[in-house]
Structure formats: C-alpha cells, structure tokens
N, CA, C and O atoms as a CHARMM CRD file, in Angstrom:
* protein
*
  256
    1    1 UNK  N     -8.01700 -15.73900  -7.15400 PROA 1      0.00000
    2    1 UNK  CA    -7.14400 -14.70800  -7.60600 PROA 1      0.00000
    3    1 UNK  C     -6.12200 -14.20300  -6.62900 PROA 1      0.00000
    4    1 UNK  O     -6.12900 -14.55100  -5.44800 PROA 1      0.00000
    5    2 UNK  N     -5.30200 -13.43000  -7.10900 PROA 2      0.00000
    6    2 UNK  CA    -4.16000 -12.71200  -6.16400 PROA 2      0.00000
    7    2 UNK  C     -4.74000 -11.35300  -5.77100 PROA 2      0.00000
    8    2 UNK  O     -5.58500 -10.77200  -6.45200 PROA 2      0.00000
    9    3 UNK  N     -4.24500 -10.89700  -4.65600 PROA 3      0.00000
   10    3 UNK  CA    -4.63500  -9.47400  -4.29400 PROA 3      0.00000
   11    3 UNK  C     -3.18300  -8.75900  -3.95600 PROA 3      0.00000
   12    3 UNK  O     -2.26400  -9.44500  -3.51000 PROA 3      0.00000
   13    4 UNK  N     -3.04500  -7.49700  -4.16800 PROA 4      0.00000
   14    4 UNK  CA    -2.01200  -6.71600  -3.74200 PROA 4      0.00000
   15    4 UNK  C     -2.53500  -5.77600  -2.64400 PROA 4      0.00000
   16    4 UNK  O     -3.42000  -4.95900  -2.89300 PROA 4      0.00000
   17    5 UNK  N     -2.02300  -5.89000  -1.52000 PROA 5      0.00000
   18    5 UNK  CA    -2.55800  -5.05600  -0.51400 PROA 5      0.00000
   19    5 UNK  C     -1.31200  -4.29300   0.23500 PROA 5      0.00000
   20    5 UNK  O     -0.36100  -4.94000   0.67400 PROA 5      0.00000
   21    6 UNK  N     -1.39100  -2.93500   0.33700 PROA 6      0.00000
   22    6 UNK  CA    -0.40300  -2.17300   0.91100 PROA 6      0.00000
   23    6 UNK  C     -1.01900  -1.47200   2.15800 PROA 6      0.00000
   24    6 UNK  O     -2.01300  -0.76700   1.98600 PROA 6      0.00000
   25    7 UNK  N     -0.51800  -1.61500   3.33600 PROA 7      0.00000
   26    7 UNK  CA    -0.98900  -0.94700   4.42700 PROA 7      0.00000
   27    7 UNK  C      0.29500  -0.29200   5.04900 PROA 7      0.00000
   28    7 UNK  O      1.45000  -0.70000   4.92500 PROA 7      0.00000
   29    8 UNK  N     -0.13700   0.79400   5.73400 PROA 8      0.00000
   30    8 UNK  CA     1.00400   1.54400   6.54400 PROA 8      0.00000
   31    8 UNK  C      1.46400   0.66100   7.68100 PROA 8      0.00000
   32    8 UNK  O      0.68500  -0.03400   8.33500 PROA 8      0.00000
   33    9 UNK  N      2.83900   0.72700   7.89500 PROA 9      0.00000
   34    9 UNK  CA     3.40900  -0.05200   9.00900 PROA 9      0.00000
   35    9 UNK  C      3.41500   0.98400  10.22000 PROA 9      0.00000
   36    9 UNK  O      4.38700   1.68700  10.49400 PROA 9      0.00000
   37   10 UNK  N      2.27600   0.98700  10.87000 PROA 10     0.00000
   38   10 UNK  CA     1.98200   1.79900  11.98700 PROA 10     0.00000
   39   10 UNK  C      1.83200   0.89900  13.22200 PROA 10     0.00000
   40   10 UNK  O      1.48100  -0.27600  13.11700 PROA 10     0.00000
   41   11 UNK  N      2.13100   1.53200  14.48200 PROA 11     0.00000
   42   11 UNK  CA     1.83400   0.65900  15.70900 PROA 11     0.00000
   43   11 UNK  C      0.36900   0.34700  15.74200 PROA 11     0.00000
   44   11 UNK  O     -0.50400   1.20400  15.60700 PROA 11     0.00000
   45   12 UNK  N      0.14900  -0.93800  15.93000 PROA 12     0.00000
   46   12 UNK  CA    -1.27800  -1.40400  16.01800 PROA 12     0.00000
   47   12 UNK  C     -1.75900  -1.57100  17.24400 PROA 12     0.00000
   48   12 UNK  O     -1.13300  -2.23600  18.07000 PROA 12     0.00000
   49   13 UNK  N     -2.87700  -1.02000  17.51200 PROA 13     0.00000
   50   13 UNK  CA    -3.56200  -1.22700  18.76900 PROA 13     0.00000
   51   13 UNK  C     -4.96500  -1.83600  18.52500 PROA 13     0.00000
   52   13 UNK  O     -5.43900  -1.65000  17.40400 PROA 13     0.00000
   53   14 UNK  N     -5.65900  -2.50900  19.38700 PROA 14     0.00000
   54   14 UNK  CA    -6.80900  -3.21700  19.03400 PROA 14     0.00000
   55   14 UNK  C     -7.89800  -2.46200  18.41100 PROA 14     0.00000
   56   14 UNK  O     -8.61200  -2.99600  17.56200 PROA 14     0.00000
   57   15 UNK  N     -8.08300  -1.12200  18.82300 PROA 15     0.00000
   58   15 UNK  CA    -9.10900  -0.31600  18.33500 PROA 15     0.00000
   59   15 UNK  C     -8.74100   0.56400  17.15400 PROA 15     0.00000
   60   15 UNK  O     -9.61800   1.29000  16.68600 PROA 15     0.00000
   61   16 UNK  N     -7.53200   0.56400  16.63600 PROA 16     0.00000
   62   16 UNK  CA    -7.05900   1.43300  15.51400 PROA 16     0.00000
   63   16 UNK  C     -6.56100   0.43800  14.26200 PROA 16     0.00000
   64   16 UNK  O     -5.70500  -0.43900  14.38400 PROA 16     0.00000
   65   17 UNK  N     -7.17100   0.71300  13.22400 PROA 17     0.00000
   66   17 UNK  CA    -6.74800  -0.07700  11.98300 PROA 17     0.00000
   67   17 UNK  C     -5.73500   0.57300  11.32200 PROA 17     0.00000
   68   17 UNK  O     -5.73000   1.80400  11.28100 PROA 17     0.00000
   69   18 UNK  N     -4.83400  -0.11700  10.77200 PROA 18     0.00000
   70   18 UNK  CA    -3.85400   0.53700   9.86000 PROA 18     0.00000
   71   18 UNK  C     -4.45000   0.99400   8.59600 PROA 18     0.00000
   72   18 UNK  O     -5.25300   0.25000   8.03300 PROA 18     0.00000
   73   19 UNK  N     -4.15700   2.10200   8.10100 PROA 19     0.00000
   74   19 UNK  CA    -4.78700   2.50500   6.79900 PROA 19     0.00000
   75   19 UNK  C     -4.35000   1.66100   5.59900 PROA 19     0.00000
   76   19 UNK  O     -3.16700   1.39400   5.38500 PROA 19     0.00000
   77   20 UNK  N     -5.37800   1.24800   4.81500 PROA 20     0.00000
   78   20 UNK  CA    -5.03800   0.43000   3.66600 PROA 20     0.00000
   79   20 UNK  C     -4.90500   1.42500   2.49100 PROA 20     0.00000
   80   20 UNK  O     -5.86100   2.16400   2.25300 PROA 20     0.00000
   81   21 UNK  N     -3.81000   1.49300   1.75900 PROA 21     0.00000
   82   21 UNK  CA    -3.60000   2.34800   0.76300 PROA 21     0.00000
   83   21 UNK  C     -3.65200   1.78600  -0.60100 PROA 21     0.00000
   84   21 UNK  O     -3.59300   2.50500  -1.59800 PROA 21     0.00000
   85   22 UNK  N     -3.77200   0.39800  -0.65100 PROA 22     0.00000
   86   22 UNK  CA    -3.97100  -0.20400  -2.00200 PROA 22     0.00000
   87   22 UNK  C     -4.45900  -1.49900  -1.65200 PROA 22     0.00000
   88   22 UNK  O     -3.81100  -2.20000  -0.87600 PROA 22     0.00000
   89   23 UNK  N     -5.62200  -1.91700  -2.18600 PROA 23     0.00000
   90   23 UNK  CA    -6.23300  -3.25900  -2.13200 PROA 23     0.00000
   91   23 UNK  C     -6.73400  -3.55100  -3.53700 PROA 23     0.00000
   92   23 UNK  O     -7.79100  -3.04700  -3.91500 PROA 23     0.00000
   93   24 UNK  N     -6.06000  -4.29800  -4.27900 PROA 24     0.00000
   94   24 UNK  CA    -6.33600  -4.48600  -5.70800 PROA 24     0.00000
   95   24 UNK  C     -6.25900  -6.02800  -6.19400 PROA 24     0.00000
   96   24 UNK  O     -5.21700  -6.66100  -6.02800 PROA 24     0.00000
   97   25 UNK  N     -7.21500  -6.51800  -6.70400 PROA 25     0.00000
   98   25 UNK  CA    -7.20900  -7.80400  -7.37700 PROA 25     0.00000
   99   25 UNK  C     -6.34300  -7.74900  -8.56900 PROA 25     0.00000
  100   25 UNK  O     -6.47000  -6.90700  -9.45800 PROA 25     0.00000
  101   26 UNK  N     -5.38100  -8.76400  -8.54600 PROA 26     0.00000
  102   26 UNK  CA    -4.51400  -8.83900  -9.88300 PROA 26     0.00000
  103   26 UNK  C     -4.74200 -10.24500 -10.50800 PROA 26     0.00000
  104   26 UNK  O     -4.72200 -11.23500  -9.77500 PROA 26     0.00000
  105   27 UNK  N     -4.95500 -10.35400 -11.82400 PROA 27     0.00000
  106   27 UNK  CA    -5.05800 -11.43200 -12.60400 PROA 27     0.00000
  107   27 UNK  C     -3.91500 -11.60100 -13.49600 PROA 27     0.00000
  108   27 UNK  O     -3.33200 -10.63000 -13.97800 PROA 27     0.00000
  109   28 UNK  N     -3.55000 -12.91600 -13.74600 PROA 28     0.00000
  110   28 UNK  CA    -2.35400 -13.12400 -14.59100 PROA 28     0.00000
  111   28 UNK  C     -2.25400 -12.28900 -15.87700 PROA 28     0.00000
  112   28 UNK  O     -1.20500 -11.78400 -16.27600 PROA 28     0.00000
  113   29 UNK  N     -3.57200 -12.18300 -16.55000 PROA 29     0.00000
  114   29 UNK  CA    -3.64700 -11.37900 -17.80200 PROA 29     0.00000
  115   29 UNK  C     -3.24700  -9.92600 -17.49900 PROA 29     0.00000
  116   29 UNK  O     -2.84900  -9.28100 -18.47000 PROA 29     0.00000
  117   30 UNK  N     -3.28900  -9.29700 -16.28200 PROA 30     0.00000
  118   30 UNK  CA    -2.82100  -7.98900 -16.05200 PROA 30     0.00000
  119   30 UNK  C     -1.35200  -7.88300 -16.16900 PROA 30     0.00000
  120   30 UNK  O     -0.84400  -6.76500 -16.24600 PROA 30     0.00000
  121   31 UNK  N     -0.59900  -8.99100 -16.19000 PROA 31     0.00000
  122   31 UNK  CA     0.92600  -8.93300 -16.20000 PROA 31     0.00000
  123   31 UNK  C      1.43000  -9.47200 -17.52300 PROA 31     0.00000
  124   31 UNK  O      2.64200  -9.51400 -17.73700 PROA 31     0.00000
  125   32 UNK  N      0.49800  -9.90900 -18.46800 PROA 32     0.00000
  126   32 UNK  CA     1.01900 -10.31200 -19.74100 PROA 32     0.00000
  127   32 UNK  C      1.23800  -9.07800 -20.66800 PROA 32     0.00000
  128   32 UNK  O      2.05500  -9.10800 -21.58800 PROA 32     0.00000
  129   33 UNK  N      0.44800  -7.95900 -20.37400 PROA 33     0.00000
  130   33 UNK  CA     0.60600  -6.80000 -21.26700 PROA 33     0.00000
  131   33 UNK  C      1.58500  -5.81000 -20.65600 PROA 33     0.00000
  132   33 UNK  O      1.32200  -5.47000 -19.50300 PROA 33     0.00000
  133   34 UNK  N      2.60700  -5.31500 -21.19100 PROA 34     0.00000
  134   34 UNK  CA     3.64800  -4.55300 -20.66900 PROA 34     0.00000
  135   34 UNK  C      2.97700  -3.24100 -20.13200 PROA 34     0.00000
  136   34 UNK  O      3.36000  -2.79400 -19.05000 PROA 34     0.00000
  137   35 UNK  N      2.02000  -2.62600 -20.82200 PROA 35     0.00000
  138   35 UNK  CA     1.35500  -1.37800 -20.35600 PROA 35     0.00000
  139   35 UNK  C      0.72500  -1.61100 -19.09500 PROA 35     0.00000
  140   35 UNK  O      1.00100  -0.89800 -18.13000 PROA 35     0.00000
  141   36 UNK  N     -0.16100  -2.62000 -19.01100 PROA 36     0.00000
  142   36 UNK  CA    -0.82200  -2.95300 -17.80500 PROA 36     0.00000
  143   36 UNK  C     -0.03900  -3.25900 -16.61800 PROA 36     0.00000
  144   36 UNK  O     -0.36400  -2.84200 -15.50600 PROA 36     0.00000
  145   37 UNK  N      1.04400  -4.01900 -16.84400 PROA 37     0.00000
  146   37 UNK  CA     1.87100  -4.35400 -15.78800 PROA 37     0.00000
  147   37 UNK  C      2.57600  -3.09900 -15.26100 PROA 37     0.00000
  148   37 UNK  O      2.77700  -2.92400 -14.05900 PROA 37     0.00000
  149   38 UNK  N      2.92900  -2.26300 -16.18400 PROA 38     0.00000
  150   38 UNK  CA     3.64100  -0.96600 -15.67300 PROA 38     0.00000
  151   38 UNK  C      2.62100  -0.17400 -14.75100 PROA 38     0.00000
  152   38 UNK  O      2.99000   0.40900 -13.73100 PROA 38     0.00000
  153   39 UNK  N      1.33200  -0.20300 -15.18600 PROA 39     0.00000
  154   39 UNK  CA     0.39700   0.52700 -14.48100 PROA 39     0.00000
  155   39 UNK  C      0.22600   0.02400 -13.04700 PROA 39     0.00000
  156   39 UNK  O      0.10300   0.77900 -12.08300 PROA 39     0.00000
  157   40 UNK  N      0.22700  -1.34400 -12.98000 PROA 40     0.00000
  158   40 UNK  CA     0.13800  -1.94100 -11.60000 PROA 40     0.00000
  159   40 UNK  C      1.28900  -1.55800 -10.78800 PROA 40     0.00000
  160   40 UNK  O      1.14000  -1.18700  -9.62400 PROA 40     0.00000
  161   41 UNK  N      2.40600  -1.63100 -11.34000 PROA 41     0.00000
  162   41 UNK  CA     3.69600  -1.27800 -10.53000 PROA 41     0.00000
  163   41 UNK  C      3.57700   0.09700 -10.12700 PROA 41     0.00000
  164   41 UNK  O      3.90200   0.39900  -8.97800 PROA 41     0.00000
  165   42 UNK  N      3.10900   1.05500 -11.00500 PROA 42     0.00000
  166   42 UNK  CA     3.07400   2.56000 -10.71700 PROA 42     0.00000
  167   42 UNK  C      2.20500   2.70000  -9.52600 PROA 42     0.00000
  168   42 UNK  O      2.58700   3.35800  -8.55800 PROA 42     0.00000
  169   43 UNK  N      0.95100   2.05700  -9.55400 PROA 43     0.00000
  170   43 UNK  CA    -0.02700   2.27900  -8.49000 PROA 43     0.00000
  171   43 UNK  C      0.59900   1.75600  -7.12800 PROA 43     0.00000
  172   43 UNK  O      0.47400   2.38800  -6.07900 PROA 43     0.00000
  173   44 UNK  N      1.31300   0.49800  -7.22700 PROA 44     0.00000
  174   44 UNK  CA     1.84100   0.02900  -6.10800 PROA 44     0.00000
  175   44 UNK  C      2.93500   0.88900  -5.46300 PROA 44     0.00000
  176   44 UNK  O      3.10600   0.93100  -4.24400 PROA 44     0.00000
  177   45 UNK  N      3.70300   1.61100  -6.40400 PROA 45     0.00000
  178   45 UNK  CA     4.81400   2.46900  -5.92700 PROA 45     0.00000
  179   45 UNK  C      4.06200   3.71500  -5.25500 PROA 45     0.00000
  180   45 UNK  O      4.47400   4.14400  -4.17800 PROA 45     0.00000
  181   46 UNK  N      3.10500   4.21800  -5.80800 PROA 46     0.00000
  182   46 UNK  CA     2.39000   5.29900  -5.11200 PROA 46     0.00000
  183   46 UNK  C      1.83300   4.96300  -3.66400 PROA 46     0.00000
  184   46 UNK  O      1.86500   5.74800  -2.71600 PROA 46     0.00000
  185   47 UNK  N      1.33200   3.71300  -3.64200 PROA 47     0.00000
  186   47 UNK  CA     0.79300   3.24800  -2.36300 PROA 47     0.00000
  187   47 UNK  C      1.85300   3.10100  -1.29200 PROA 47     0.00000
  188   47 UNK  O      1.65000   3.44800  -0.12900 PROA 47     0.00000
  189   48 UNK  N      3.07500   2.53500  -1.75100 PROA 48     0.00000
  190   48 UNK  CA     4.10700   2.39100  -0.83000 PROA 48     0.00000
  191   48 UNK  C      4.66500   3.74800  -0.29600 PROA 48     0.00000
  192   48 UNK  O      4.99500   3.89500   0.88100 PROA 48     0.00000
  193   49 UNK  N      4.75000   4.73200  -1.24300 PROA 49     0.00000
  194   49 UNK  CA     5.15700   6.06200  -0.87900 PROA 49     0.00000
  195   49 UNK  C      4.23300   6.73100   0.09200 PROA 49     0.00000
  196   49 UNK  O      4.62300   7.37300   1.06700 PROA 49     0.00000
  197   50 UNK  N      2.89400   6.52300  -0.26300 PROA 50     0.00000
  198   50 UNK  CA     1.95800   7.01400   0.65300 PROA 50     0.00000
  199   50 UNK  C      2.01000   6.27300   2.19100 PROA 50     0.00000
  200   50 UNK  O      1.79300   6.90200   3.22600 PROA 50     0.00000
  201   51 UNK  N      2.30700   4.95300   2.15000 PROA 51     0.00000
  202   51 UNK  CA     2.42500   4.25300   3.35900 PROA 51     0.00000
  203   51 UNK  C      3.61000   4.84500   4.15500 PROA 51     0.00000
  204   51 UNK  O      3.50800   4.97500   5.37500 PROA 51     0.00000
  205   52 UNK  N      4.75100   5.21400   3.48400 PROA 52     0.00000
  206   52 UNK  CA     5.92000   5.68900   4.05300 PROA 52     0.00000
  207   52 UNK  C      5.59400   6.99200   4.80000 PROA 52     0.00000
  208   52 UNK  O      6.06300   7.27700   5.90200 PROA 52     0.00000
  209   53 UNK  N      4.70400   7.79000   4.06000 PROA 53     0.00000
  210   53 UNK  CA     4.41700   9.09200   4.53500 PROA 53     0.00000
  211   53 UNK  C      3.46500   8.97000   5.82400 PROA 53     0.00000
  212   53 UNK  O      3.53100   9.74100   6.78200 PROA 53     0.00000
  213   54 UNK  N      2.61200   7.94500   5.71800 PROA 54     0.00000
  214   54 UNK  CA     1.60100   7.71200   6.97000 PROA 54     0.00000
  215   54 UNK  C      2.39200   7.14000   8.20000 PROA 54     0.00000
  216   54 UNK  O      2.12100   7.47800   9.35200 PROA 54     0.00000
  217   55 UNK  N      3.41400   6.22900   7.87300 PROA 55     0.00000
  218   55 UNK  CA     4.23800   5.74000   8.87700 PROA 55     0.00000
  219   55 UNK  C      5.13800   6.78300   9.54500 PROA 55     0.00000
  220   55 UNK  O      5.33000   6.78000  10.76100 PROA 55     0.00000
  221   56 UNK  N      5.63000   7.58800   8.79300 PROA 56     0.00000
  222   56 UNK  CA     6.56000   8.65000   9.23700 PROA 56     0.00000
  223   56 UNK  C      5.74400   9.60200  10.03600 PROA 56     0.00000
  224   56 UNK  O      6.23900  10.03200  11.07800 PROA 56     0.00000
  225   57 UNK  N      4.49300  10.00500   9.65700 PROA 57     0.00000
  226   57 UNK  CA     3.77100  10.92500  10.50600 PROA 57     0.00000
  227   57 UNK  C      3.36600  10.24300  11.81400 PROA 57     0.00000
  228   57 UNK  O      3.26400  10.91200  12.84200 PROA 57     0.00000
  229   58 UNK  N      3.14400   8.98400  11.80000 PROA 58     0.00000
  230   58 UNK  CA     2.81400   8.32400  13.00400 PROA 58     0.00000
  231   58 UNK  C      4.05700   8.31100  14.06000 PROA 58     0.00000
  232   58 UNK  O      3.88300   8.49800  15.26400 PROA 58     0.00000
  233   59 UNK  N      5.31300   8.07200  13.47900 PROA 59     0.00000
  234   59 UNK  CA     6.51100   8.08800  14.18600 PROA 59     0.00000
  235   59 UNK  C      6.61100   9.47500  14.87500 PROA 59     0.00000
  236   59 UNK  O      6.80900   9.52900  16.08900 PROA 59     0.00000
  237   60 UNK  N      6.48500  10.53500  14.16500 PROA 60     0.00000
  238   60 UNK  CA     6.72000  11.83500  14.71400 PROA 60     0.00000
  239   60 UNK  C      5.68200  12.18400  15.83900 PROA 60     0.00000
  240   60 UNK  O      5.99800  12.84000  16.83200 PROA 60     0.00000
  241   61 UNK  N      4.43000  11.70200  15.61300 PROA 61     0.00000
  242   61 UNK  CA     3.42700  12.00300  16.53200 PROA 61     0.00000
  243   61 UNK  C      3.70600  11.25200  17.87500 PROA 61     0.00000
  244   61 UNK  O      3.53600  11.77600  18.97600 PROA 61     0.00000
  245   62 UNK  N      4.13100  10.02900  17.68700 PROA 62     0.00000
  246   62 UNK  CA     4.46700   9.15200  18.84700 PROA 62     0.00000
  247   62 UNK  C      5.53700   9.79200  19.83800 PROA 62     0.00000
  248   62 UNK  O      5.42200   9.77100  21.06300 PROA 62     0.00000
  249   63 UNK  N      6.64400  10.39100  19.10100 PROA 63     0.00000
  250   63 UNK  CA     7.80300  10.95200  19.91200 PROA 63     0.00000
  251   63 UNK  C      7.54700  12.39900  20.34500 PROA 63     0.00000
  252   63 UNK  O      8.28500  12.87000  21.21100 PROA 63     0.00000
  253   64 UNK  N      6.63800  13.09500  19.85700 PROA 64     0.00000
  254   64 UNK  CA     6.40300  14.51600  20.29600 PROA 64     0.00000
  255   64 UNK  C      5.49400  14.65500  21.43400 PROA 64     0.00000
  256   64 UNK  O      5.23000  15.77200  21.87900 PROA 64     0.00000
C-alpha cells in the first residue's frame, strides 16, 4: 500500500529526528469516494501547515 508522510523540514542532526506530523496508509478505495478523498486532503493540509509552523519555529530559534 501507499503511505502519506509529512515531516517538518528542519535541520537534521544525527541525534534529533524531524517531527512526523502525518503518517497514514492510503488505499485506492480511499480515493474513489469524494468525501473520503476530501478528508485525506484536509488532513494532509493540516499536517503541511503544522510542518510550516515547526520549520518556522526552528528557523527563528537558529537565528536568535
């Protein structure tokens, strides 16, 4: 099966893992139904926005 994984784009060091904000298995039948496919897209959008927030926080911490 396929997986959707969203992680924050932060600087990676060997002892720090990037936060995983979405890790979801997706099956073809999840995309055949309009309602279910909209739900997947909505969850992915939330994860991308959360990743942006995490990445932005990391940037400001690095430069302060």
